[in-house]
N, C-alpha and C positions, 0 to 999 in steps of 0.2 A: 611512243612513250605514250602516248595519254594524256591527258591534263591529269595534274595533281593537285591539290589544293590544300594550305594548313589554317587554318582561320587558330586567332583567340578571340575566347568567345566572355562575357559577363550579362548581367541586364542588361546594361546599359549601352553598349556597342559591339561589334563585332568589325576586327582588323581582319581580314583576309588575304591573302598568296599567295597568287596564283601561276602555276612553273607550266608554260608551254614550252614546246620544241622550240617556239619559237623565240622563247623569253619567260619576264617572272615580270609579276601586274599584282600590282596593292588595288584594293575595295578596300570600302566599308559601311556597315549598313549601324543604323541610330534606334538603339530605343525611343518608341512612344514613354513606355513601361512607365508608373510609380505611384509606388507605394507609397502615399500620404497621410498625414493624420488635419484632415483639416477642421479648422475648431467655426462652425458654424454659429454664432451670436449666444452662444453655454455662457452663459454665467457660473463662475463658483460658487451662487448661492441656490441656484437653479436648472441643474444638471437634466443633459436629458434621459430619461426612466432608463432602462436598461435593456427592455422589448427594441429600443427605435438605436440604442447604442449594439449593439449585435446586428440590426437590420444596415446600419451602416457599417461596418464590418463586413458582414456577408455582400451586401452591393463591391463597396471598392474592392474585397477578393476580386467578385467577377469581372470587375472593369481590368484590374490590375490582371487575370488572365486572359481577358480580348487582348489587352495591347500585346500580352507575350505573344500572343498566337499566332499574330499581324508577325510581330519584330523574327519570329524563325523561322516563320513564314519567305519573310522576307531570302533568310539569310539562307535556306534551302533553294528558293530561287538565285541566290546568286552563285550558288556551287553545286547545283544540279549536271551539270555537263561533268565533271570532276572524274573520273576514276579511282582513284587515290585521294583520303577526306582522312587529313589529321586533326583532330580538336582538340585545342587545349585551353587551360582556363583558368582560374582562380576557386569557381564554390560550382553552383550546382544550375547554374545556363549551361554546362558544358555534357553534363547527363542530360538534360532536360532536350536540349540538342538529338544527343546521338536515338534515345527515346521516338524520339517524332521522323528523324532518315530511318528509323529502324520502321516506324509507320506508316513511311513514303513508301518502303521497300528501298531505299536507299545502303542500309546499314553494308549489307557484303563490301561497300564500298573504303567502308570503315577500317582503316588502316592504324587508329593509335587516340587512347585517348587519354589527354598527360594532365597533372597538376602543375598550373604555369603562375606564378606571380607575375603583374603588370611589366610591359618590354617593349621596347620601343617598336614601332615598324619597322626598323633596322632589326633588333634584337628579333623576330620575329620573322625575319625574310631569311635571316641564316643557321635560324631552328631547325625551320621548314628545308632547305636545300639541303642543310645534313642531313635529316631525315630523314630524305626522300635520297638520298649519295646512298645509302647505306646502303 
């Protein structure tokens, strides 16, 4: 049968269900990516100039992107042995992960990408089992 993996992913965490001949395993990968606007001593009267604000925004974007890349690498590592991969999630993360898998030459293993709101681990496990039972 080979390993089959289903995962629910957003920018904060990925919950992974792996199904093998021996049974089922759950895994979790937590993201460290944070997009926060931090105030650093700005006062309402004496704020930063526009170029400084833009630089800060660009730097924040680079840090956030770097953290997301590390997160996606960890998720890909966790599912790399799966012959079939189902990706679920509410937003952009599922599509970003799909692009990364394609770039890593693992795109042919993707059997589905579906939108799914938050779900419990148990709900995810049931959904993945049902999907692969088809």
